[in-house]
C-alpha positions in Angstrom: 20.5 12.7 20.5 16.8 14.1 21.0 14.0 12.9 19.5 13.7 16.0 17.1 16.8 13.9 15.6 15.8 10.1 15.3 16.6 9.3 11.9 20.1 10.8 12.4 22.5 8.0 11.7 25.3 8.2 13.8 27.7 6.7 11.7 26.9 7.4 8.1 31.0 6.9 6.6 30.1 3.2 4.6 26.1 4.6 4.3 25.6 4.4 -0.1 23.3 7.5 -1.0 20.6 7.8 -1.9 19.7 4.7 0.5 16.0 4.2 1.8 16.2 3.9 5.6 13.3 2.0 7.4 13.0 2.0 11.4 11.6 -1.4 12.8 10.4 0.5 16.3 8.5 2.1 14.1 7.3 0.3 11.9 5.8 -2.3 15.4 4.0 1.0 16.5 2.3 1.9 13.4 1.5 -1.8 13.2 0.0 -1.7 16.5 -2.0 1.4 16.3 -3.5 0.3 12.7 -4.9 -2.8 14.8 -6.0 -0.5 17.5 -7.7 2.1 14.6 -9.2 -1.4 13.1 -11.4 -2.4 16.7 -10.3 -5.8 16.1 -7.6 -7.0 14.1 -9.1 -10.2 12.9 -11.3 -7.4 10.7 -7.6 -6.2 9.3 -6.4 -7.3 5.8 -3.7 -5.2 5.2 -2.2 -4.2 1.8 1.7 -5.2 1.2 1.8 -3.0 -2.0 3.9 -0.5 0.0 6.8 -1.9 1.8 6.6 -6.1 -0.4 9.1 -7.5 2.6 9.1 -10.6 4.4 10.0 -9.3 7.4 7.1 -6.6 7.7 4.8 -9.1 6.7 5.7 -11.5 9.5 5.9 -8.9 12.3 2.1 -8.5 11.3 1.5 -12.1 11.8 3.0 -12.1 14.8 0.4 -9.1 15.6 -2.6 -11.9 14.8 -3.2 -10.4 11.1 -3.6 -13.6 9.0 -5.2 -12.4 6.1 -3.4 -9.9 3.5 -4.1 -7.8 0.0 -1.7 -7.8 -2.2 -1.7 -6.2 -6.3 1.1 -8.3 -8.2 1.6 -12.1 -8.5 5.3 -11.6 -6.7 3.3 -10.5 -3.4 0.7 -13.0 -3.3 3.7 -15.8 -3.9 5.8 -13.8 -0.7 2.5 -14.1 1.3 2.6 -17.5 1.1 5.8 -18.4 1.4 5.4 -16.6 5.2 2.5 -18.9 6.0 -0.3 -16.5 5.1 -3.9 -17.7 6.2 -5.8 -16.0 3.1 -4.2 -13.9 0.4 -6.6 -11.4 -1.8 -4.7 -10.9 -5.3 -6.5 -7.3 -6.1 -5.0 -7.0 -9.3 -7.5 -8.8 -11.6 -5.5 -11.2 -13.6 -5.3 -11.4 -17.5 -3.6 -13.5 -20.3 -0.8 -15.5 -18.4 -1.3 -13.8 -15.0 -4.6 -16.2 -14.4 -2.3 -18.8 -15.2 -0.1 -17.8 -13.0 -2.6 -17.8 -10.2 -3.6 -21.3 -10.5 -0.2 -22.3 -10.2 0.5 -20.1 -6.9 -2.9 -21.9 -5.8 -1.1 -25.3 -6.1 2.0 -25.0 -5.2 0.7 -23.2 -1.8 -2.2 -25.5 -0.7 -2.6 -24.2 2.6 -3.3 -20.7 1.9 -6.3 -19.7 1.1 -6.0 -17.1 -2.8 -8.8 -15.3 -3.9 -8.8 -12.3 -6.5 -11.3 -10.2 -8.3 -13.6 -9.8 -11.3 -15.6 -6.6 -12.8 -16.6 -8.4 -16.2 -18.1 -11.4 -17.6 -15.0 -12.0 -19.8 -12.7 -12.4 -16.9 -15.5 -14.4 -14.9 -15.6 -16.8 -17.5 -11.9 -17.4 -18.1 -11.4 -17.9 -14.8 -14.4 -20.6 -14.4 -12.5 -22.5 -17.2 -9.3 -22.4 -15.6 -10.6 -23.5 -12.5 -12.8 -26.5 -14.5 -10.1 -27.3 -16.6 -7.6 -27.6 -13.1 -10.1 -29.4 -11.1 -10.4 -26.9 -8.4 -12.8 -24.1 -7.6 -12.3 -20.4 -7.0 -12.3 -18.1 -4.7 -13.7 -14.5 -6.1 -14.6 -10.9 -5.0 -16.7 -9.2 -7.5 -14.6 -5.7 -8.2 -17.2 -2.7 -7.2 -17.0 0.7 -9.0 -17.9 3.6 -6.0 -16.1 6.7 -7.8 -12.7 5.6 -8.1 -13.0 5.0 -11.4 -10.0 3.5 -12.1 -11.4 -1.2 -11.9 -14.5 -2.3 -10.9 -18.3 -2.1 -12.0 -20.3 0.0 -10.8 -22.8 -1.1 -8.4 -26.3 -1.5 -10.1 -28.4 -3.7 -12.6 -25.3 -5.0 -14.1 -23.3 -5.3 -11.3 -26.1 -7.2 -9.9 -26.1 -9.8 -12.7 -22.8 -10.6 -13.0 -22.9 -11.4 -9.5 -25.6 -13.7 -9.6 -24.1 -14.9 -12.6 -20.8 -15.9 -10.6 -23.4 -17.4 -7.8 -24.1 -19.8 -9.8 -21.3 -21.3 -11.3 -20.2 -24.3 -9.0 -16.7 -23.6 -9.6 -17.0 -20.5 -7.8 -17.0 -19.9 -4.5 -18.3 -16.1 -4.1 -16.4 -14.2 -1.3 -18.4 -10.8 -1.4 -17.7 -7.4 -2.7 -14.3 -5.8 -3.6 -14.2 -2.2 -2.8 -11.3 0.7 -3.1 -12.3 4.6 -2.4 -8.9 5.6 -3.1 -10.4 9.0 -4.9 -11.6 10.5 -0.7 -8.5 12.8 0.2 -10.9 14.8 2.2 -8.3 16.3 4.6 -10.9 17.6 6.7 -11.9 14.1 9.3 -16.0 14.8 9.2 -15.6 15.9 5.3 -14.0 12.3 4.6 -16.9 10.7 6.7 -19.7 12.3 4.6 -17.8 11.8 1.0 -17.0 8.3 2.7 -20.9 7.5 3.3 -22.1 9.2 0.3 -20.3 7.2 -2.2 -20.4 3.5 0.2 -24.7 4.3 -0.1 -25.2 2.3 -3.6 -22.8 -0.3 -2.5 -24.9 -1.3 0.6 -28.1 -0.9 -1.7 -26.7 -3.2 -4.2 -25.9 -5.8 -1.1 -29.5 -5.6 0.5 -30.8 -5.9 -3.4 -28.7 -9.0 -4.1 -29.3 -10.4 -0.8 -33.5 -9.8 -0.7 -33.4 -11.9 -4.5 -31.4 -14.8 -2.3 -28.1 -14.1 -3.4 -26.2 -13.9 -0.1 -23.2 -11.2 0.4 -20.6 -12.6 3.2 -18.2 -10.0 3.4 -16.8 -6.7 1.5 -13.1 -5.7 1.5 -13.6 -2.0 1.7 -11.0 1.4 2.1 -7.8 2.1 2.2 -5.9 4.1 4.1 -7.6 7.8 5.0 -11.0 5.6 4.9 -10.5 2.4 7.0 -11.1 3.8 10.3 -15.0 4.9 8.8 -15.2 1.5 7.2 -15.2 -0.1 10.7 -18.2 1.3 11.8 -19.7 -1.5 9.5 -20.5 -5.0 9.5 -18.9 -7.7 8.0 -16.9 -5.0 6.2 -12.6 -6.4 6.3 -10.5 -3.0 5.9 -7.2 -2.8 3.8 -4.7 0.1 4.7 -1.5 0.0 2.6 0.8 2.6 3.7 0.6 3.2 7.4 3.6 0.6 8.2 5.9 3.2 6.7 3.6 6.1 6.2 4.5 8.9 4.0 4.6 13.0 3.8 1.9 12.9 1.5 -0.5 11.7 4.3 0.7 12.7 6.9 0.3 16.6 5.6 -3.2 15.6 4.7 -4.8 13.7 7.3 -3.5 15.0 10.7 -6.2 12.4 12.3 -4.0 9.4 11.6 -1.1 9.7 14.3 1.3 7.3 12.3 4.6 7.5 12.2 7.4 8.2 9.4 9.3 5.2 9.5 10.9 5.2 5.7 13.9 8.2 5.4 15.8 9.0 2.4 19.3 9.4 2.8 21.2 11.8 0.0 24.5 14.5 -0.1 25.1 16.8 -1.2 27.3 16.7 -4.9 27.9 19.5 -6.4 27.4 23.7 -5.6 26.1 25.5 -9.0 25.2 29.0 -8.4 26.0 30.2 -4.9 22.4 30.2 -3.4 22.0 26.0 -5.4 22.6 22.4 -4.3 22.4 19.4 -6.1 21.6 16.3 -4.4 22.1 12.7 -5.5 17.7 12.0 -5.4 16.3 12.0 -8.7 13.5 10.3 -10.7 14.8 7.4 -10.3 15.8 7.2 -6.3 11.9 9.3 -5.4 8.4 8.7 -6.6 7.9 11.4 -9.2 4.6 11.9 -10.2 3.5 14.4 -8.6 4.9 18.2 -8.9 8.0 19.7 -6.8 8.0 18.6 -3.8 8.8 15.0 -3.6 10.2 15.2 -0.6 9.8 16.9 3.4 13.6 17.4 4.6 14.0 16.6 8.0 15.7 19.2 10.6 15.7 22.6 10.2 16.4 23.3 6.4 15.4 26.5 4.0 15.8 24.4 1.3 13.3 24.9 -2.0 13.0 22.3 -5.0 13.3 23.6 -8.0 14.3 20.6 -10.6 14.7 17.3 -10.4 16.2 15.1 -13.1 17.3 11.3 -12.9 20.1 11.5 -10.9 19.9 15.0 -9.8 17.5 17.1 -6.9 17.9 20.7 -7.1 17.5 22.8 -4.1 17.6 26.5 -3.6 19.0 27.9 -0.1 20.2 31.0 1.8 22.8 29.8 3.7 25.0 27.4 1.1 28.1 27.4 3.4 26.1 25.1 5.6 25.6 22.4 3.2 29.4 21.2 2.4 30.0 18.7 -0.5 29.4 15.2 0.7 27.4 16.6 3.7 24.1 14.5 3.7 20.6 15.4 4.2 17.4 13.1 5.4 14.1 13.2 3.6 10.6 11.3 3.7 9.5 10.9 0.4 6.1 12.9 -0.4 4.7 9.5 -1.8 6.7 5.9 -0.6 4.9 3.7 -2.1 6.4 3.8 -5.3 9.3 4.9 -3.6 10.2 1.6 -2.2 10.1 -0.4 -5.7 13.2 2.0 -6.8 15.5 0.1 -4.0 16.3 -3.6 -3.9 16.7 -3.5 0.1 15.8 -1.8 3.1 18.4 -0.6 5.5 17.0 -0.9 9.2 18.2 1.5 11.9 17.8 1.4 15.4 19.2 4.0 17.9 21.1 5.8 15.4 22.6 2.6 14.0 22.3 0.1 11.1 21.1 -2.8 11.8 21.1 -4.7 8.9 18.9 -5.0 5.8 15.7 -6.5 4.8 15.6 -7.7 0.6 12.4 -6.0 -0.6 11.4 -9.3 -1.9 8.0 -8.6 -4.0 9.5 -5.8 -5.9 9.8 -7.3 -9.3 6.5 -7.8 -11.0 
C-alpha cells in the first residue's frame, strides 16, 4: 500500500466496528517530535488524559520523560504503577478524592505526588489531612490567566493565598500551575502574542512574590498549542497532552505543529436509507460529539457530508452511493481524540497494515 493508505488494514474480516485503531510507530514519531519541540526532555510534563494507557506512558519513560500530569486519581495510580518518578494531579481534589490522593501517596512511596489548589478551603483541608497523616504534601497554586475554568486570577488575592500555603510547615509549595487552554489562535505569531500577553500577569505575580521573599521554584504551563512558546521561559515545565495521538481538530487548526494522526476509527456502512444517504455505525457513543458536525474527518478520497448523528448512527450524504456497499469500511480521524478514547475499553494496534494486538485503556474510569 502507498503512504496515502497508511491507515488501511490488509484484512478487516475479524475487526468489529466501530473500533479505535492506533499506530505505535506514529505514536513514537509524535513522542520524539514532542521531545524535540521542548528542546530539553527534562522540561516535559506531558498530560496523559488523552490516551490513559500504560504502553504509551512506558514509551515516554523510555525516552527519558519522568514527570507527568493527569486529571484523575485513576490516571495518577496508572502513572505510579508504571514507575513515574513525579506525578501532578492537575484536578483539585475535593471530598473523598482528597482521601484517595493521600492513600496514593502511602501506597506508592517511590512516586512524588503533587496536586493543585486555588482557594483557602481546599488548602486548609489538604493541610488538615497532611497533619492527620503525619506527612507533607506537595502543592501548586492553580492560576487562572484567562481560561476561566479553574484557578485564581493572578493578583493580590493569589499572593495572599500563596503566602498562606508557603507558611504551612506540612506543605511543599512547588510553584504555579497555569493552563492556557483558551488560546486558540491558528496563526502562530498571533498565538505567541496572545500567550505572552496572558502570561504577563503570571510573571508579575512571580516577581512580586519573590521580591517579598517567597520563592516560586517552578511553573507548569501550557497545553499542546502553546508548549513550544513556553519553552522560551526559564523554570517552566511544559505539559502538552494531545500530540501523541493527535486529532483532526488540532491538525486543521495548528499547521505549525507537524504531529501525525496516530488514532483512527474504523466504521462500516450499515444502511442506505435514501439513494444519496449512507448510515454508518458511528454514533455519539463511539466518537466525541461535543462539537457541531462534522465530528470526524474521513481518510481517503471521499465525497461525504455528515448530516446527522444519534447514539449509534452517523448519517452522511454522498453523490456516489454505489461505491459504498453495505458492510464496506471507512476510516475516520476524530475531530477531538481525548473524549473519543474513553468510549473504548482498548486500542487496537496496527503495524504495516496488520493488527498486532490490543492495549487496554487502563485509566479509562475515574
